[in-house]
C-alpha positions in Angstrom: 0.1 0.3 -0.2 1.4 3.6 -0.5 2.2 5.5 2.1 -0.2 8.5 1.3 -3.4 6.1 1.2 -3.3 4.9 5.1 -5.6 6.3 7.8 -3.4 5.9 11.2 -5.7 5.8 14.5 -3.4 6.2 17.6 -4.0 6.3 21.0 -2.9 7.2 24.3 -3.8 7.5 28.2 -3.1 11.3 27.6 -0.5 13.7 25.7 2.6 11.0 25.7 1.3 9.4 22.9 2.6 12.2 20.5 6.5 11.0 21.4 5.4 8.5 18.6 2.8 10.7 16.5 5.9 12.5 15.7 8.0 9.4 14.9 5.1 8.0 12.6 4.6 11.4 11.1 8.0 11.6 10.0 8.3 7.5 8.7 4.4 8.2 6.8 4.6 11.9 5.9 1.8 11.3 3.9 -0.5 9.1 6.2 -3.7 10.6 7.5 -3.6 10.7 11.3 -6.2 10.7 14.0 -5.0 10.8 17.6 -7.2 10.5 20.8 -5.5 11.9 24.2 -8.0 10.1 27.2 -6.9 13.0 29.3 -10.2 12.3 31.3 -8.8 8.9 32.5 -5.1 9.8 32.6 -2.7 8.1 34.2 -3.5 4.4 33.0 -0.7 3.5 35.4 -2.5 3.5 38.4 -5.9 2.0 36.9 -6.8 -1.9 36.9 -6.2 -4.1 34.0 -9.6 -4.4 33.2 -10.0 -0.5 33.6 -7.3 0.1 31.0 -8.8 -2.9 29.0 -12.0 -1.3 28.3 -11.0 2.1 27.5 -8.3 0.7 24.9 -11.0 -1.1 23.2 -13.4 2.2 23.4 -11.0 4.4 21.5 -10.1 1.7 19.3 -14.1 1.6 18.4 -13.8 5.2 18.0 -10.9 5.2 16.0 -11.9 3.0 13.5 -15.6 4.9 13.4 -13.4 7.7 11.8 -11.9 5.6 9.4 -8.5 4.3 10.7 -6.9 1.4 8.7 -4.3 0.4 11.6 -4.6 1.1 14.9 -1.5 2.2 17.4 -1.0 1.5 20.8 1.0 4.6 22.2 1.2 3.5 25.7 3.2 0.6 27.1 0.2 0.1 30.1 -2.6 0.2 27.4 -0.4 -2.4 25.5 0.0 -4.9 28.2 -3.6 -4.7 29.5 -5.4 -4.7 26.2 -3.0 -5.7 23.1 -4.2 -9.5 23.1 -8.0 -9.1 23.3 -7.9 -5.7 20.7 -6.4 -8.2 18.0 -8.8 -10.9 18.7 -11.5 -8.3 18.1 -10.3 -6.2 15.7 -9.3 -7.5 12.2 -6.7 -4.7 11.4 -2.9 -3.9 12.6 -3.1 -3.3 16.2 0.7 -2.4 17.3 1.5 -1.7 20.6 4.6 -0.2 22.9 6.7 -2.1 25.1 9.9 -1.2 26.9 12.8 -1.3 24.6 14.6 -4.2 26.8 16.6 -5.6 23.8 18.7 -2.5 22.6 18.9 -1.2 25.9 20.8 -4.7 26.8 22.8 -4.6 23.4 23.8 -1.1 24.3 25.0 -1.3 28.1 28.8 -1.8 28.5 28.3 -1.8 32.5 26.1 -4.9 32.2 23.3 -2.6 34.3 20.0 -1.3 32.7 17.4 1.0 34.3 14.2 1.0 32.9 11.9 4.4 34.2 7.9 3.1 33.5 4.8 3.2 35.2 3.5 0.8 38.1 1.0 -0.6 35.8 3.9 -1.3 33.0 6.0 -2.8 35.6 3.4 -5.5 37.3 2.2 -6.3 33.9 2.7 -9.9 33.2 4.3 -8.7 29.6 6.9 -7.1 31.0 7.6 -9.8 33.1 8.1 -11.9 30.1 10.9 -9.4 28.9 12.3 -9.7 32.1 12.7 -13.4 31.9 13.8 -13.4 28.2 16.7 -10.7 29.2 17.2 -10.6 32.6 19.8 -13.4 32.5 22.1 -11.5 30.1 22.3 -7.9 32.6 20.8 -6.9 35.7 17.9 -5.0 35.1 16.8 -2.5 37.9 13.2 -1.1 37.5 11.8 2.1 38.6 8.1 3.2 38.9 7.8 7.1 38.4 4.4 8.1 40.0 3.9 11.7 38.9 5.9 12.1 35.6 2.8 11.2 33.0 1.2 14.4 35.2 3.5 16.9 34.9 4.0 16.3 31.2 -0.2 16.6 30.9 0.4 19.9 32.4 3.3 20.6 29.9 5.5 21.0 32.9 8.5 19.6 31.0 11.6 21.3 32.9 10.0 22.9 36.3 11.4 22.1 39.7 9.2 19.8 40.5 9.6 17.9 37.5 13.6 18.2 38.0 12.7 16.7 41.6 11.0 13.5 40.4 13.8 13.2 37.5 16.8 13.4 39.9 14.5 11.3 42.6 13.7 8.2 40.2 17.2 8.0 38.4 19.5 8.5 41.6 18.6 4.8 42.7 19.3 3.5 39.1 22.5 5.0 38.8 23.7 4.5 41.9 23.8 0.8 41.0 25.7 1.3 37.9 23.1 1.6 35.1 24.6 3.1 32.1 21.7 2.7 30.0 17.8 4.1 31.3 15.1 2.7 29.3 12.2 5.5 28.7 9.3 3.0 29.4 6.4 5.1 28.9 5.7 7.5 25.8 5.1 10.6 27.6 8.8 10.0 28.9 10.6 11.1 26.0 9.3 14.7 25.9 11.1 14.6 29.5 14.5 13.4 27.6 16.2 16.8 28.0 15.7 17.1 31.5 16.2 13.8 32.2 20.2 14.4 30.0 20.4 17.3 32.1 20.4 15.4 35.4 21.6 11.8 34.7 24.7 13.6 32.5 26.0 12.6 28.8 27.6 9.4 29.6 23.8 8.0 30.2 22.2 6.2 27.4 18.5 7.0 27.1 16.4 4.2 24.8 13.1 5.5 23.2 10.9 2.9 21.1 8.8 5.5 19.2 11.1 5.5 15.8 10.7 1.4 15.9 7.5 1.3 16.4 6.6 4.0 13.5 8.7 1.8 10.9 7.1 -1.5 12.1 3.7 0.5 11.4 5.1 1.1 7.8 5.8 -2.4 7.0 2.6 -3.5 8.0 0.9 -1.1 6.0 2.9 -2.0 2.9 2.2 -5.8 3.2 -1.3 -6.3 4.8 -3.7 -3.1 3.5 -4.6 -2.6 0.2 -4.1 0.1 -1.8 -6.2 3.1 -2.5 -5.4 6.6 -4.3 -6.9 8.5 -1.1 -3.8 11.3 -0.5 -5.0 13.5 2.5 -2.1 13.6 5.1 -4.5 15.6 7.6 -3.8 15.2 11.7 -7.2 14.7 13.6 -7.1 15.6 17.8 -9.6 14.1 19.9 -9.2 14.7 23.8 -11.8 12.7 26.4 -10.3 15.4 28.9 -11.0 19.5 28.4 -9.9 20.9 24.7 -9.1 23.8 25.3 -6.3 22.9 27.7 -5.6 19.8 25.2 -5.4 22.4 22.6 -2.6 24.3 24.4 -0.8 21.1 25.7 -0.7 19.6 22.7 0.1 22.5 20.5 3.2 22.8 22.7 4.5 18.9 22.5 3.4 18.7 18.8 5.3 21.9 17.9 2.5 24.0 16.2 -1.0 25.0 17.0 -3.4 22.7 16.9 -7.2 22.4 17.2 -8.0 19.3 19.5 -11.8 18.5 19.3 -14.3 16.7 22.7 -14.5 12.9 21.8 -18.4 12.1 21.5 -20.3 11.6 24.5 -20.9 7.3 24.0 -16.6 7.2 24.3 -15.9 9.4 27.0 
């Protein structure tokens, strides 16, 4: 399928998935993109897997109703909770996220990898399987990061509170010798500059957004039928406050955007 003809639906618990959307736009510059920030329910990290699964199905139904031909779950926690059931119910390409343990294992020189993630991701069976697969090769240290998602949702990317949280969460990982840190939540790449400033230039930061975009490109090429549509517009929705979302998402997207409220049945 020509990349110009695909309509891609992307959702996250909030605005963090825009970090993945940036990679998708660079990889598929002519695709039509539809993004949903489920900000009325953010953060997913402290919700039950059942709750997250229900929201993921609701948002996927909305995106398909808007013409999405492929879905990207731009959220590690939602991937762990809902990717399997979404793939069972919906017959279209559905791509998810997971902490990039494999490239981190390849990158580390000290043999110690730190994982910054939400509690929901760290407690998931999917992440446990990753640890089981790679944990014998290197020491993998996990760190839950309550509060970081909320800082990004408020657009507080470099304030004193954000910096204090980053320092608190990275310190124990560095103390144990980690030279590679996995950004295990799609919100965290927006904090990469302050994380870099706190941990120093010698620490490798791993983000999986580019790999997901490349995988999406391959899935589109092999699984979707070709069409002549060339609409490369980007549409933004939120289950939260649309005015606030427009302000924050304009900052994170890098240009002014208008965010629409999700229709009532999907909130």
